[in-house]
Structure formats: C-alpha cells, structure tokens
Residue, then its C-alpha position, 0 to 999 in steps of 0.5 A: m133298312l131291313t128290320c130286326a124281324r126281317v134279318s131274323a127271318a132271313l137268318s132262319v131261312a133254312v130250318a132242317a128237321i132231320l127225320a133220323a130214321p134209317s130206311s126200313r127196306t130189308s136187303t135180300v140175298d141169294i144163298e148158293p150152296l156151300a162148297v164142301e171140301g172133305t167128307m160130309p153126309e148129304e143130309l148134313r150138307a143140307s143142314a149146313n146150308a140151312a144154317v146159313r139161311t138161319g144165321l142171316a135171318r137172325g140179322a133181319v136179312e131176307a134170303c131168296a126162296e129156293d127158286g131164286c129172286d132179284a137179290d141185292f147180294v149173293v152169299t157164297g161159302a166154303l166148308t173145309i173138313v180135315e178129320r174133326d177140324y172145320t173151317v167155314r168161310l162166307e163171302v158176299r158179292r153183288p150180283g154179276e160182280d166178282e168183288v167181295v164186299a164182305s166176308t167172315e171166317g170161323f174155325c171149329e177144332l175137334c168138333g162134332v158135325e152139330e158143333a160145326i153147323d152151329e159155327i156156320e150159323a154164327r158166322a152167317a149171323v155176324l155177316a148179316p149186319r154188314i149186309e144191311q149196312l151195304g144195302a142201306s138206301e141212298p140219303v134222301l133230302m125232302f124239301r118243302s118251302t114257304p112259298p112253294g115253287v122254290e128252285v132247289i140247287v144242290d152242288s150247282s145242279s138244279r134239282g127242281v122246285t119245291p116240294i121235291e125229294v132228292e136222292i143224293e150221295p152221302g157226305q157234305h153238300l151245298v144247297e141253294a134256294k132261289m125264287p124271283g122276288f125273294l132273297p136267295q139262300s144257301f146252306e150246307v147239309q150233311a147227307i147220311d146213308g139210309v137217313q131221310q132229312e126234311i128241310a123247310l125253307r122260308l124265303v124272305p121277299v126282296p123289299d119293293e122300294p129299298p130306303p136310301n142308303g147311308r151315303v145318300l142321306r149323308i150327301a143330302g144332309v150336307a147339302s141341306l146344311s150348306a143351304s141353311v148357311v146361305a139362307l141364314a147368311a141372307g136372313v140374319p143381316l136383313l133382320v139386323l138392318h131392319g129399322r136402320p136408316y139408309q139416309r142421313t135425312c130422316n123425315e119422320d112421319a106422324t107415327g115417329r117412324c123415319q121415312f128412310d129406314y130399312d124395312t127388311l123384317t119380312g125378308g129377314a124373318v123368312g130367310a132366317a126361318i128357312g135357314g133354321t129349318l134347313l139346319v135342323t133337317g140337314a143335321v137329322l139327315l146327316g145323323v141318320g145317314i151316319r147311323r145307317g152307314r154303320e148298320a150297313q157294315r153289319v147287315s146287307a142284302g144283295p144278290s147272294g142273300v142276307q149277309l152279316r159282318f161283325 
C-alpha cells in the first residue's frame, strides 16, 4: 500500500517554476526610404526617413545600418502631400513576403513640414511595440528532473531526456514524463509567447514488492476463518469428552481414575488452540482486506501513474 508520503510525492511530481521573463532579444528592421507623393525638398525627405528610424528606436526596435542587415522585418512607408495636408502610412512585412503584418496611418492637416516630420516619428513609435510583439521568441520549456534521464514527451512526441530545453508553439500542451522503474506522470502546461518556463520533475519509484491487495487478504481471511471452524469443531468435542468413560465397566486404578475414561485432553487442547489462532488471524486478515479494498477505491498506482478517486 502506498504510504501518505508516497502519494503526496506522486501528486507533486511536476512542479513548474515559471520564469516569466520575456525574451530580451531585440527585433531588427530594414527601413526602406519613404515613397513621397507630392513636392518635398530632398533634405526634408532625408529628415522624414530619419524620423522613422528615430520613432522605432523609441520603442527599442533596432534598425539596420544603411548597408542593410539580416533583418526580422522590413518597414516601408508612403508620404502623401496635398498642399499643407500630410498623410503618412507605415507598413511592416517579413523579408521576402508580401503580407502586411502590421501598419499604422496618421494625418496632419494644415501643417508645416516640421510638424509633418513629428507625425512620421510618432507613427513609427506606435508601430514599434507591434514589431516587438511579432518578433517575440517562441516559448521554451526547460525540463530538469530527479533522477536525471527522464524521457519527456510533449503532445505524444518524444523530445529527449532531461535535462533538456524544448521550443514549442504557444498554447496548451500535454507533457508526459517516463523512466523505467518509476511511475509515469502527465500534466498540462500553458506555453506563452516569449516566456521561458522551468519545470522540475520528481518521479516516484515503483514499489519492488507490492503488498497484497484487499481482495487477496479478504480471501485469506475467509479461508482462515473456515479453517478455524474446522479446528474448533474437532478440538472442543475432544475437551468435552476428556475424562468421560467409554465403557460401563470402570475398573478404577490406585489413583481412583477409571481405566476406561477418554484421554483426549492433549488433542482437544491442541485443536482448540489452533482453531482460536486461526479465528483471530482470519478476523485480522479480513478486517485489513476490507480496509485496503476501500483505500484502493481512492488511491491506485498503475501504468498511467498515481490516480486518486473521490
């Protein structure tokens, strides 16, 4: 029978200590020059392009140098000028893809050029956190265990043995931990984008010699009680017969004892003693068997690990 300590340990097999620290990695962007529609001096165009870089930097997004880099995203923009009205639109794409993954648009009516450049910088600053969110790293599950060398299975796919780090898609996942000689465990974990989770596994050894279950003890108890009835049935009559004559003629000896009396004291005493012992043993086994049978309805250890039923 599993002790309370074993059951408690089994229930605390998977203790997840979440290190809720988003990835410190900074997304990099390649900024293409603004497409300007309307009249704008060349030097002001350079200032408008610089405003995009400044706005993204306010959101901790790293822009590539002028000679380019291996960027995570590409930022393009368009500036439309109609007299003193300015419209700016910025879009974000992944390199080599046409799909727009983030965008922002702003207006500046009856503005001067400096005010229009400030609006461009503000739009870029708004776009920065969206880029950071898009560039967040995949969730990481870091498994360690006692003992080490436990096989980690995520969503029915083996990922290796502990200690191990597993990159995984965001969302709910089923984790299983297995090792020969130990009770297997399973639990669910919520993977969060950009967050690393450390999961400490503590597996419980399978008992070497499982004790008899309640049914076996109940059968042994009933058998012992049955045997006690037989022994008592044999021993008690012998005790009753002891000293009684089995013939009408007595022929007393020198001590006054009848020559033809039953001498069954030893056999009766032995039979009664064995019967009494079996009676007590059977009652104890039956009681323990009934109690373990009730406990087995609440706690069981099998191939799927420790299970509780209430």
